[in-house]
N, C-alpha and C positions, 0 to 999 in steps of 0.2 A: 504494500499499500504506499503510495507516495503522494505528497502534496507538492504541486509544481506551480511556480509562480512565474508570470511574465511581466516585465515592466509596464506599468500602467500607461506610460506615454506611448508605447508601441501599440497597444490595444486601442487607446483613444484616438490615435492618428491613423487607425486601420493599416498600419505598416506591416510588411512581412517581417516574421521573426523566425529564428532558427534555434536549434537546440542549444547553442552556445549563449543565447540570450536568456534562457530559462534557469531558475534557481530551484533547487529541491531542498526546502527548509526541513522536510520530514520524510523519512523513509523507514518503513518497518516491514519485515517478511513475516507473514502469518502462516500458520500451519492449517488452519481450517477456515472455512467461510464463517463460522460462528464468531471468530476472533476479529472480523473486519470492522463491526461497529465500534468495538473498544479502540482499535487503532485509529478509526476516523475521529473519535472523540479526543484521543490523545493528540491528534493534529489540529484540534481546535474547531471541528465542525460537528454540527448536530447531524447525526445520521437521518433524522426525520426530514431534514432540508434537502436531501438527495433523492433523486429518482433511481434508487439503487437496485440493480438487476438481482442482487443476492436476497432481496426481500420478496421475490415472486417464486412461483413454483417451477420456472424453467431451470433445468439443471445446468450448473456451470461446468 
């Protein structure tokens, strides 16, 4: 699970950006899909705010 950030000015200006423009402030490897929500919260995001595929019945 990773949180990836892109500088706001690139997004605001609708500029092209590349991998070297991105920052990864949070990275965690989980063993099971059940651990994803905890990792999301550790990254500072409420899992309820996401349209999360691990919350549906489709097998990952």
